[in-house]
C-alpha positions as CSV (number, residue, x, y, z in Angstrom):
1,M,17.6,-10.3,-31.2
2,R,18.0,-14.0,-30.3
3,H,16.5,-14.5,-26.3
4,K,14.9,-16.5,-24.1
5,L,12.2,-16.3,-21.7
6,I,12.6,-18.2,-18.7
7,C,9.8,-18.3,-15.7
8,V,11.2,-17.2,-12.2
9,K,9.5,-19.5,-10.6
10,C,10.3,-23.1,-12.0
11,N,13.3,-21.6,-14.4
12,A,11.9,-23.1,-17.4
13,V,11.9,-22.4,-21.3
14,Q,9.0,-20.9,-22.6
15,E,9.6,-22.1,-26.3
16,Q,6.6,-20.7,-27.4
17,K,6.1,-16.9,-28.2
18,P,4.3,-14.4,-27.5
19,A,3.6,-15.5,-24.0
20,Y,2.2,-14.1,-20.9
21,A,3.1,-16.7,-18.6
22,C,5.1,-20.1,-18.5
23,C,3.3,-23.3,-19.7
24,K,4.5,-25.3,-17.0
25,C,3.3,-23.6,-14.2
26,G,2.0,-20.3,-14.7
27,G,5.1,-18.6,-13.4
28,I,6.0,-14.9,-14.6
29,L,8.4,-14.6,-17.3
30,H,12.2,-13.3,-17.4
31,F,13.5,-12.1,-20.2
32,E,17.0,-13.1,-20.5
33,P,19.1,-11.7,-23.9
34,E,21.8,-14.9,-25.3
35,E,23.6,-12.1,-27.4
36,A,24.8,-8.1,-26.1
37,E,21.6,-6.0,-25.8
38,Q,21.6,-3.3,-29.3
39,P,20.0,-0.1,-27.6
40,H,16.6,0.3,-28.3
41,C,15.8,3.6,-29.0
42,M,12.4,4.6,-30.6
43,M,11.6,8.9,-29.4
44,G,15.0,9.1,-26.7
45,E,13.4,7.8,-24.3
46,G,15.4,7.0,-21.5
47,N,18.6,8.9,-20.5
48,T,16.0,11.1,-17.9
49,P,18.4,13.9,-15.6
50,L,18.9,13.1,-12.1
51,I,18.7,16.3,-10.4
52,P,19.6,16.6,-6.4
53,L,17.7,18.0,-4.1
54,L,18.8,21.3,-3.1
55,R,16.2,23.3,-1.5
56,S,14.8,20.9,0.6
57,T,17.7,18.6,2.5
58,Q,17.3,20.4,5.8
59,E,13.8,20.2,5.4
60,L,14.3,16.4,4.8
61,D,16.8,16.2,7.2
62,L,19.1,14.4,4.3
63,D,22.4,15.3,2.4
64,E,21.9,13.5,-0.8
65,V,17.9,13.0,-2.4
66,Y,18.4,13.0,-6.0
67,I,15.7,12.6,-8.2
68,K,15.2,10.4,-11.5
69,C,13.6,12.5,-13.7
70,E,11.0,9.8,-15.4
71,F,8.4,12.7,-16.3
72,M,10.9,14.1,-18.8
73,N,10.5,11.0,-21.4
74,P,8.6,11.2,-24.9
75,T,5.2,10.7,-23.5
76,G,6.3,12.0,-19.3
77,S,6.5,8.6,-17.6
78,F,8.7,6.0,-17.2
79,K,6.1,3.4,-19.4
80,D,8.0,5.0,-22.1
81,R,11.2,2.0,-20.9
82,G,9.3,-0.7,-21.2
83,M,7.0,0.4,-24.3
84,A,10.0,0.9,-26.6
85,F,11.2,-2.1,-26.1
86,A,8.4,-4.5,-25.9
87,L,7.9,-2.7,-29.5
88,V,11.2,-4.0,-30.4
89,H,10.3,-6.7,-30.1
90,S,6.7,-6.4,-31.3
91,R,8.2,-6.3,-34.4
92,E,9.5,-9.7,-34.5
93,L,6.4,-11.6,-33.5
94,G,4.3,-10.2,-36.3
95,V,1.9,-8.1,-33.6
96,E,-0.8,-6.6,-35.3
97,K,-2.8,-5.0,-33.1
98,I,-1.7,-3.9,-29.2
99,I,-4.3,-3.6,-26.3
100,V,-3.6,-2.5,-23.3
101,A,-4.8,-1.9,-19.2
102,S,-3.8,1.4,-17.8
103,A,-4.5,3.7,-14.8
104,G,-3.4,6.5,-17.5
105,N,0.4,6.6,-18.4
106,A,0.6,3.2,-19.9
107,S,-2.0,3.7,-22.1
108,A,-0.6,7.1,-24.2
109,S,2.4,5.5,-24.1
110,A,1.6,2.4,-25.7
111,A,-0.4,4.6,-28.0
112,A,2.4,7.0,-28.7
113,Y,4.8,3.8,-29.2
114,G,2.3,1.9,-31.5
115,S,1.7,4.5,-33.3
116,R,5.1,5.2,-34.4
117,A,5.2,1.0,-35.2
118,G,2.0,1.3,-37.4
119,M,0.1,-0.6,-34.8
120,P,-3.6,0.0,-33.5
121,V,-3.6,0.2,-29.9
122,T,-6.9,0.2,-27.8
123,A,-6.3,1.4,-24.1
124,I,-8.8,0.3,-21.6
125,V,-8.8,2.5,-18.6
126,P,-11.2,2.7,-15.1
127,A,-13.9,5.4,-15.2
128,S,-11.8,7.1,-13.0
129,T,-9.2,8.5,-15.2
130,S,-7.8,11.5,-15.4
131,M,-8.9,13.2,-18.6
132,E,-5.4,15.0,-19.3
133,K,-4.6,11.2,-19.7
134,V,-7.5,10.0,-21.8
135,R,-6.9,13.4,-24.5
136,Q,-3.3,12.2,-24.5
137,A,-3.6,8.6,-25.2
138,A,-6.5,9.7,-28.0
139,A,-4.5,12.1,-29.7
140,Y,-2.2,9.6,-30.6
141,G,-4.8,7.7,-32.5
142,A,-5.6,5.0,-29.4
143,K,-9.0,3.8,-29.0
144,V,-9.7,4.3,-25.7
145,I,-12.5,2.7,-23.7
146,R,-13.5,4.0,-19.9
147,M,-14.4,0.4,-18.0
148,K,-16.5,0.9,-14.7
149,G,-14.2,-0.5,-11.4
150,N,-10.4,0.1,-10.6
151,Y,-7.5,-0.9,-12.4
152,S,-7.8,-4.5,-11.7
153,D,-11.0,-4.5,-13.0
154,S,-9.9,-2.8,-16.7
155,F,-7.0,-5.4,-16.7
156,Q,-9.2,-8.1,-16.6
157,G,-10.7,-6.7,-19.7
158,A,-7.6,-6.5,-21.2
159,K,-7.0,-9.8,-20.6
160,A,-10.5,-10.9,-22.0
161,V,-9.7,-8.8,-24.9
162,A,-6.2,-10.3,-25.4
163,Q,-7.7,-13.8,-25.3
164,D,-11.0,-13.1,-27.1
165,R,-9.2,-10.9,-30.5
166,K,-5.8,-12.5,-30.4
167,W,-4.3,-9.0,-29.8
168,Y,-1.0,-8.4,-28.4
169,N,-1.5,-7.7,-24.2
170,L,1.2,-4.9,-23.6
171,T,-0.7,-4.3,-19.9
172,T,2.4,-3.1,-17.6
173,T,2.2,-5.5,-15.5
174,Y,4.8,-8.6,-14.9
175,I,2.1,-10.4,-18.2
176,N,4.5,-9.2,-20.9
177,P,8.0,-10.1,-20.3
178,Y,9.3,-7.5,-23.0
179,V,7.9,-4.5,-21.3
180,W,9.3,-4.6,-17.8
181,A,12.8,-6.0,-19.2
182,G,12.7,-2.5,-20.9
183,Y,13.3,-1.0,-16.7
184,E,16.5,-2.8,-16.5
185,G,18.3,0.3,-18.3
186,I,17.7,2.6,-15.9
187,C,20.3,1.3,-13.9
188,R,23.5,1.9,-15.6
189,E,21.8,5.3,-16.1
190,L,21.5,5.9,-12.9
191,T,25.4,4.0,-11.8
192,E,26.8,6.5,-14.9
193,Q,25.5,9.4,-13.6
194,L,26.3,9.3,-9.7
195,D,29.5,9.2,-8.5
196,K,28.7,6.8,-5.7
197,P,26.3,3.8,-5.1
198,A,23.1,5.0,-4.3
199,D,22.1,3.1,-0.7
200,W,18.3,3.5,-1.4
201,I,16.0,4.0,-4.4
202,M,12.2,4.7,-3.4
203,V,9.6,3.4,-5.9
204,P,6.3,3.7,-6.3
205,I,4.6,0.3,-6.9
206,G,1.2,-0.9,-7.8
207,A,2.1,-4.4,-9.3
208,G,5.3,-3.7,-9.1
209,P,7.0,-4.3,-12.6
210,F,9.2,-0.9,-12.7
211,L,10.7,-2.4,-8.9
212,G,11.3,-5.9,-10.5
213,G,13.1,-4.5,-13.8
214,I,15.4,-2.1,-11.5
215,Y,16.9,-5.1,-9.1
216,H,17.2,-7.6,-12.4
217,G,18.8,-4.5,-14.1
218,F,21.5,-4.2,-11.2
219,L,21.7,-7.5,-10.2
220,K,23.2,-8.1,-13.9
221,L,25.5,-5.0,-13.2
222,K,26.7,-6.7,-10.4
223,E,27.0,-10.2,-11.8
224,E,29.2,-8.1,-14.8
225,G,31.5,-6.3,-12.2
226,V,29.7,-3.0,-12.6
227,V,28.6,-2.2,-8.9
228,E,29.2,-3.8,-6.2
229,K,26.4,-4.0,-4.3
230,I,22.2,-3.8,-5.3
231,P,20.4,-0.8,-3.7
232,R,17.9,-0.9,-1.6
233,L,14.4,-0.9,-2.9
234,I,12.1,0.7,-1.4
235,G,8.3,-0.2,-2.2
236,V,5.9,3.1,-2.1
237,Q,2.2,2.3,-1.6
238,S,-0.4,4.5,-0.6
239,D,-2.9,4.0,2.8
240,C,-5.4,3.0,0.4
241,C,-4.1,0.4,-1.3
242,Y,-1.4,-1.1,-0.2
243,P,-1.3,-5.3,-0.3
244,I,2.8,-5.4,-1.9
245,A,3.4,-4.0,2.1
246,D,0.9,-5.4,4.3
247,A,2.8,-9.0,3.4
248,Y,5.5,-7.3,4.1
249,F,4.5,-6.2,7.5
250,K,3.7,-9.4,8.0
251,Q,6.5,-10.6,7.1
252,A,5.2,-13.3,4.4
253,W,5.5,-14.2,1.4
254,D,2.3,-14.4,-0.2
255,V,0.5,-11.1,-1.2
256,K,-2.9,-10.9,-1.0
257,E,-5.8,-9.3,-3.2
258,W,-6.7,-5.7,-1.5
259,N,-9.9,-4.0,-1.7
260,M,-10.3,-0.9,-2.2
261,T,-12.5,1.9,0.3
262,R,-11.4,4.7,-1.7
263,P,-8.9,5.6,-4.0
264,T,-5.1,7.5,-3.8
265,I,-5.1,10.7,-5.5
266,A,-1.9,8.8,-7.0
267,S,-3.5,7.0,-9.7
268,G,-1.1,4.5,-10.6
269,L,-0.8,3.0,-7.0
270,N,-5.0,2.3,-7.2
271,D,-3.9,-1.7,-7.9
272,E,-5.5,-4.3,-5.8
273,L,-3.9,-6.9,-7.5
274,K,-7.1,-8.8,-8.4
275,G,-6.7,-12.2,-10.6
276,Y,-3.0,-11.5,-10.3
277,T,-1.5,-11.2,-6.7
278,Q,1.5,-13.3,-7.9
279,D,2.8,-9.8,-9.1
280,G,2.6,-8.4,-6.2
281,A,4.5,-11.7,-4.4
282,Y,7.2,-11.7,-6.8
283,T,7.6,-7.3,-5.7
284,L,8.1,-8.1,-2.5
285,E,10.4,-11.4,-3.6
286,C,12.5,-8.9,-4.8
287,I,12.2,-5.9,-2.5
288,Y,13.4,-9.0,0.4
289,K,16.0,-9.8,-2.4
290,S,17.7,-6.3,-1.7
291,Q,17.6,-5.4,2.0
292,G,15.0,-3.1,1.0
293,R,11.0,-2.5,2.5
294,A,8.3,-1.6,1.7
295,V,6.4,1.6,3.4
296,I,2.4,3.2,3.3
297,V,2.3,7.0,2.5
298,S,-0.7,9.3,2.5
299,D,-3.0,11.7,0.1
300,E,-1.5,14.5,2.0
301,E,1.9,13.3,3.3
302,I,1.8,12.9,-1.0
303,L,0.5,16.7,-1.5
304,E,2.8,17.7,0.7
305,A,6.2,16.0,-1.3
306,R,4.7,17.3,-4.3
307,A,5.0,20.4,-2.9
308,L,8.2,20.7,-1.9
309,M,8.8,19.1,-5.3
310,G,7.7,22.3,-6.8
311,R,10.0,24.6,-4.6
312,E,12.6,22.5,-6.3
313,G,11.4,23.5,-9.9
314,L,10.2,19.6,-10.0
315,Y,6.1,19.2,-11.3
316,T,5.6,15.4,-10.7
317,E,2.0,13.6,-10.8
318,P,1.2,12.4,-7.2
319,A,2.3,8.8,-7.8
320,G,6.0,10.8,-8.9
321,A,6.2,12.1,-5.6
322,A,5.3,9.6,-3.0
323,G,9.2,8.2,-2.8
324,V,9.9,12.0,-1.6
325,A,6.9,11.6,1.3
326,A,8.6,7.6,1.6
327,A,12.2,9.1,2.8
328,R,11.1,11.4,4.4
329,K,9.0,9.2,6.9
330,L,11.9,7.1,6.9
331,R,14.4,9.4,7.6
332,L,10.8,10.1,10.9
333,E,11.3,6.6,11.9
334,G,15.2,7.0,11.7
335,V,15.4,3.6,9.3
336,L,17.2,6.2,7.0
337,H,20.6,7.9,7.2
338,K,21.2,11.7,7.4
339,N,24.5,11.0,5.1
340,D,22.3,8.4,3.0
341,V,22.7,8.5,-1.2
342,I,18.9,8.1,-1.7
343,I,17.1,8.1,-5.4
344,S,13.7,9.0,-6.0
345,L,11.7,8.2,-9.1
346,A,9.6,10.6,-10.1
347,T,7.4,8.4,-12.2
348,G,5.2,10.7,-14.3
349,S,4.7,14.6,-15.0
350,G,2.3,17.0,-13.3
351,L,0.8,18.0,-16.8
352,K,-0.9,14.6,-16.7
353,S,-3.3,14.8,-13.6
354,S,-6.2,16.8,-12.7
355,I,-5.2,16.8,-9.4
356,P,-4.6,20.6,-8.0
357,S,-1.5,21.8,-6.5
358,G,-2.8,23.4,-3.3
359,Q,-2.6,26.6,-4.6
360,Q,-4.9,29.2,-4.9
361,E,-6.2,30.2,-8.1
362,P,-4.7,33.0,-9.5
363,P,-5.8,36.6,-9.3
364,T,-6.8,39.0,-12.3
365,A,-6.4,42.3,-13.2
366,E,-8.3,44.3,-15.9
367,T,-5.8,47.4,-15.4
368,I,-2.4,48.6,-14.8
369,E,-3.9,50.2,-11.5
370,E,-5.3,46.8,-10.5
371,L,-2.0,44.8,-11.4
372,L,0.2,47.0,-9.3
373,N,-2.0,46.8,-6.2
374,L,-2.0,42.9,-7.2
375,L,1.8,42.6,-6.2
C-alpha cells in the first residue's frame, strides 16, 4: 500500500523506510495512506464484541457502560490489531527478523503474527513478567529473554538489539508507526456497534499509543463525516506509575520520566517512559485535543472493578479492568453523568495473568457424602 510516514511534530515526510523517528526533529511518525486502505486481517483480529454491563450499572450509578472485549483477539489482547497491521507492512519492507520489548501481551502477539509470517521473533520482557505470558510467546516459537528492571529497561534493550543486529523493532510504544496505526480500526467498529455516539472512552495506558491510535481513528471518521465528534478519551494510569497523569494534573504539555517504587498489579501500566518521554507527551496531547482527562486508580480499585466484571461474565487481566475502575471513580467525583455513554477497553485476557481473582481455593470432596455436605 502506498503511504507516507509524517512527523506529528514538524510534519516532515520520512522518506527512508523502515524508520522509527523523524530524521529532521526526532519526532513520532504517523502512518498516512495515499490510497484507499484494504482490510488487514491475518488471523481474524478485530471485530471484538461490545458488551453492555447489565448487573453493575446500579452499583456504578451509570446507565450505559459498554465493554469492548479486546481480550477476544487471537492472542488475547488488543496488541493483535497493531501487530497484524505492522506485519503486513513488514513483508513490504523486506523484514527478516523481529525484536520486541514487552510487558507480556506484545511479546505473545509479535510471536504469533511473526510466526504466521515466517519471521523469527525475539522478545525482551521484564523479569517480573507473568509466566503465563512468557509461555504463550514461547509456544508460538519466539525466543524470550527476561531482563532485570522494569519495562523501560526492556525497551532500551530491544532498541539496542535493533540497532546492533538490524532486526525490525515492533515494540508497541510509538516507536513503530505501523503498530500504532493498526489501532485506528477499532474506531469504525465502535461506531458501527453503537447506535449512538460515545461520550467517553476509557483507555488503560503505559506510553499510550492505543489512545493515540484511537484519537487519530476518530479524527479520520470526523473528517469523513461518519461521526460529528471525537469521544472524550480518558487515559487511565496506576497510582504506582502515572507520568502522563501527573503532567495532566499540572496542566503541563511535557511529561517527565517516572521512578517507580513498586509495580502495579496491572503490568501493562508499569511504564516509566525512561528515554522516550515524548511518547507520553504525545498521548497527553491527544487527551487534551479530545477534551479528555487522565485518571489514577489504585490496585485495590482495579481488583474491585475486575471482580465486578467477573460478575458480568467477563474475565480480564488487571489492566483491562482499569477503565471500569476509572469510570466508577469519575462518577463519584461528578465528572461523568449518569446518562453518559461510556466505553471501557478490556485490553487483555484474565487467562494471561497470574494475579489471583480474590476467591478462596475451592474445597475438595473425596466422596459423594462430602460433596453433598459442601453444597
